[in-house]
N, C-alpha and C positions, 0 to 999 in steps of 0.2 A: 330281760327275763323272759326267754324262749318258748312257745306260744303248749307246746305242752307241757309245759311244768308247770306252767303258771295254771292250764287243766287238771292237772295231776295234786294241784298248793290247793285247789278247792277244793276238788275231790274228798281230798286228806284234813281239812276243816268239817267238813260233809259231817266224814267217819270219826269223828274223834273221838263223840262222842254220842256218837251210838251203838241203841238201846243192846241188850246183846244178845243176840236167836239165841231158842226152845231148839234143841235139836229132836223133841219131840211132833213140831211141826214139818220134821223133814219126814218128804217122799218114798218108800219101802226102797226104792230103787237108790234114793241115793245116802240112805242109812249102809245099804249091804257094800254101797264102792266103798265106803269110806272105813269100811273093815277090810273092804280084802286090801286096800291102803295100805291101812294101817299093818296086815297081818305082811305083808310086800316088804314096809320097810322094818319090821322088824326080823326080817326072815335076811336080808341083808345087811343088816346092824348088828353085826354080830362084831368085828373084829376092822383093824383099819384093811386088813390085806379084801376082806369081801366088798369094804364100802366103797376102793379107792376102785377093786372093777365095777363098781353097779355103776360107779360115775362116768365112766369109760364108755360101759355098753349103753346108758344113753345116750352121752355123747354123738357117739356116733352113728345110732339110730333117729335123734333132732341136734346134728348139728345147727340151728338156731337158738337153742342155751347152748354161748358161750361157756354157763359161766359150769357149765357139767367138768368141761374140760378143765377149765382151772381153777373145777377142783377134787379135779383128780390131783395132774399137777403138782397142791397146795398136799394135796392128803399123804400122795408116795412120800414128799418131804417128812412129812407127825410120822409116818411111819419110821421114815432113815430115824427119828429125831428117840422115837422108843426104844431103837434095837442098839440107839448108840448108847444107849443107859447100861448093857450088856457087854457094847464091843469088849477088843483094847483097851478104851483110855479111859472115856466116863468115869465107866464102873470100876478104874481106880483112884482119882477125884474122891468118891465121894462112899461114902456109906451108904452099909442096904439101903433102911433106912428113907435115908432121905432118894436112894435111885428110888424106890417105891411111893416116890409121895410125887417124885416127878411126876415117873408113871402114870401117875390116878392122874396126875392136871392132866397130860395131856392126851388121854384115855377119854376121860373124860368128857375135854371136848374138842376131840371128835366127831367118838358118840351124839354129844347134842349137835352141831352139826350137821351131820346126817340126818337126827331125827327128824328136825324143820326144813332143811330143801328138800330131800328123797319124794315127802310125800308130794311137796312142791307137783313135785315131777312129775310122777303120778298122777295126777289131780288136772294139769300142762296136757299127757298125753291121750289120760279119756273123753280132756276135753276137743283134742282136736278129730279121735277116733270119732266123735258125734256129731264132729264142726257144730259143735254147742262151749260155752262158755259155762260152765262150771266148779270157775270164783269164787262163787257166794259159797265154799263147802267151804275154804278156807279157818274161817276161825272152827271148825269144829275138827281144826285139826290142827287145831292151838296156835295156828302162823297169823300169825300179824297185822293187825289193818293196810298199813302202811305196805307190806305185796302185794295185798288181796288190789288195791290202789294199781301199785305198779305192771300184775297182772293184768288185772283187763285194760289197761294202758296198752301192755305188749302187744293182748289180744285188736286195741284198733289200730294199731301204727307196726308194728311187728318189726318197735324198732328194739334191735338186740343189744343196740347199748347203754339203753337208760336201764333195761334189761337187767342186763351184769350189773352195774353200781349200784341197782336199787337191788339185789344178795348178797352185791357187797356191804354193803349198811348192813344191810338186817341180817346177816351173820356175826358183824363184830358189834353189832350193838347187841342181837342173842344173847353167846359170849361174857358183853362186858354185864350184865345183868348174873347172870349166873356162874361163874369161874373172876374174870376179874376181880368182882366186891366178893367172891365171896370170904370170909372171915379164918374158912378154913383155910387153902388154898393162899391166901395171903399172906397168912401164918405160916407157911411150912413150905412154901415156894415159890414164891413172888418175892421174901421180906430174905430170902437168904441170903448168907456169900454166895452160894454155889448160882445161884440166878445172875446175882451182879458178880459173879465172876466171865459165866455164860456174853450177856452182852459188853462183857472187859474183852473178851479174845474174839471176837464176831462168832459166834455156833448158832448166827439166829441167820443164816444163810438159807432163801430159797433156793432150789437150784432147779433150771431145768436142761436135762439132758438134749445131747440130739446130733446125728450124724452128718461129718460134713466131707466127702470127695471120702469115706471112706472109715472115717475118723471123727471119733469121738469129741466131739467138744460140749461147754456147758458156758451154760448165760443166765442170766441169777440176777436176785437183787439183793439189799440184807434189814433187816428188820434191828433198830439199837432201841426200841422202848415199847415193850411189848407190852407194857400193860397204860398204855399208850391206844381209846380208846381214837382216838385223833391218826395216831399214825403205821393206825393198824389199816385203818381206809382209809389213807392216800397210798400204804402198800401195795392193799388191794388191783385200788386203779393203776397205781403202776407199770405191776407182774400184768394187770390187764391189756392193758395196751402193749409192753414185750412180748406176752404170746400170741398174738392178735392185730399187731403193727402190721404181718407178712406175711402175704399169704402162702408164699414158700420158706420160711423161716415156718411157722402155723405145722405147715404140712411134713416139716422135718421133727418138728415133736410130738407129732402123732404118729409118726412112723416108726418113732422110736420107744413113743411105751403099745401101740402095739404089736411090736416085736420082742418089746421085755416084758413079760409077764412081773409086777409088780410080789417084789417077795418081804423087803421090810430089808433086807439089807440093802446093801450098798455099792457088791457088788454088781446086782442089775447096773446101774453103769459105769463102775469102775474094776473091774477084775486086775487089773497089772497092781493097782490097790490095797483091792479089797477082797478079800475072802469069808466067806458064810462055813470054812472050816474053818477049826482056830488050830497056825503054824507053829505056834508060840509051845518051848517047854516053862514047862512050872520049876520055880524055882531056878530060874534064869535070871540074873536082873538084868534092868532095861535098857538097853541102847538108843538112842541114837540110828531111827528108820531112813528117815524120809532128806529126799533134801531138792528142791524144785522142783514141786509133786513125780518124787523118780524114787521110788527104793534102792536106797543101797547095797551094794552088789552084798550077796550073801544072805540079804535081808529077808527076814518072814512077811509078810503081806500081811496089814494089819484087819484085825477080824472081827468083823461086819455080819451078827447072824440070821437066820430069817428069822422072821415075826413070828413063827409057832415051835420056835424054837428058844426064844427069849420069851416069852409072853404064856403066857397063860386066857385065855374068854373072861373078861368082867362081866357080873350080871350088874344091869346097873339103875340104881331105883331111875323110877319116873322126873320126868325139866316140871320145870313149877310150871307152872298154866298164867306165865301173867304174860302181856301186851311190853313189851318194854317203848311204844309210841308214844312220846312226850307233849314234840316241841319239831315244830312247824320248821324247823333253823336246819334239821338233819335231812330238806334240798336241796341246802345248796352245797352237798359233797355229788348230786348229780347231772353239777356240771360237770362238762367232758374235760378237761385239765388243757390245755395243750403242749405240745414240746412230745419227746416219746427218750424214754427211757432204753438207753445205750444194753442195758444188764451183763459188763461186762465183769466177770467173775473169780476166775480160774484163778488169779495169780494172787488175787484175797482172798480166796476160798487157798487155796493151795500157803497161801502163811497162813495164814489162822489151824488149820492143820499140825506142822511145824508147832508153835507154838503151843499149840494143846499137847503136843507131841512130851517140849519140852518141860510145860506144868507136871507134867504122869511123873516125867523123871525126876521131879527136883520140889515130888506135894511132896515129904517132911521137910522142906524150908522156906515151905510157901505160907500151911499150916499150925506151922511153929509159934 
């Protein structure tokens, strides 16, 4: 085990059974800072669009925090998944109750991650502004002891990889406790036929658009077992390598993100296939429109609405205040895996769209 990880493990052992600190002992300045951070987080945690923009804005100011851009790009995909539920295809495969349950599942997860990660970023920004380590305040923001140790390590070593992977581990464990192990979501979403169909049809693509020679292309990876904590962490690490392995490729994805504001519609990256205006005519029977990622002659584009027209903002209940960290074996994930993810996904994604279109057309046959 590298020296840095040995130090992290040693510190986590010390902190594992630490006594909970009392907020009343904090200085007035610290209390005011915590209040500002909470207010700013709440202000930006309105919906998927505001969260996604906040991640990008932070990364542009603090490019050393790699997770902020990774989080931005993954959050874009979360928004596209939300609007898919009101788009041309998935909305025809699910009844309204299932659509609502799936949106609640996606929205709650997106909200939870932001309200955990963004306060960490704001505290880092304040630490940097004051040139003072303020990460002792993380527990008062209900952030895991694991991340306090990781941030302290980053403050000392500037190791961006360890910080990013640490954040990936943290956020996926945070979701595991509050979403994947939640009995309501298990019953309404994870154990439903539609969820397994999504996995069967490989609908869990994470796409990173970029432009090369003036043409749009997509790179990305696919998650096949969303309910597996291990698979989600491994995917997060692979996505991180894919996004940051090449400075040239990173620059292209970042430039695309800056040039294309996130709206939630898949039109953001593929205007030839998707439109945020419904071009279809009610009552007309469905026909095949896609072939090899192109529209058939005379075919309407697939409807992919903007988030603001697809879903209203949600008032969330407070997150549970419990620390997921209990076992030192999570440190093993901090090892940087060798090799690179190729990220070739265009053909797979195109095949998925065609499969989904066929499934939509033949819905009655599938669900008899």
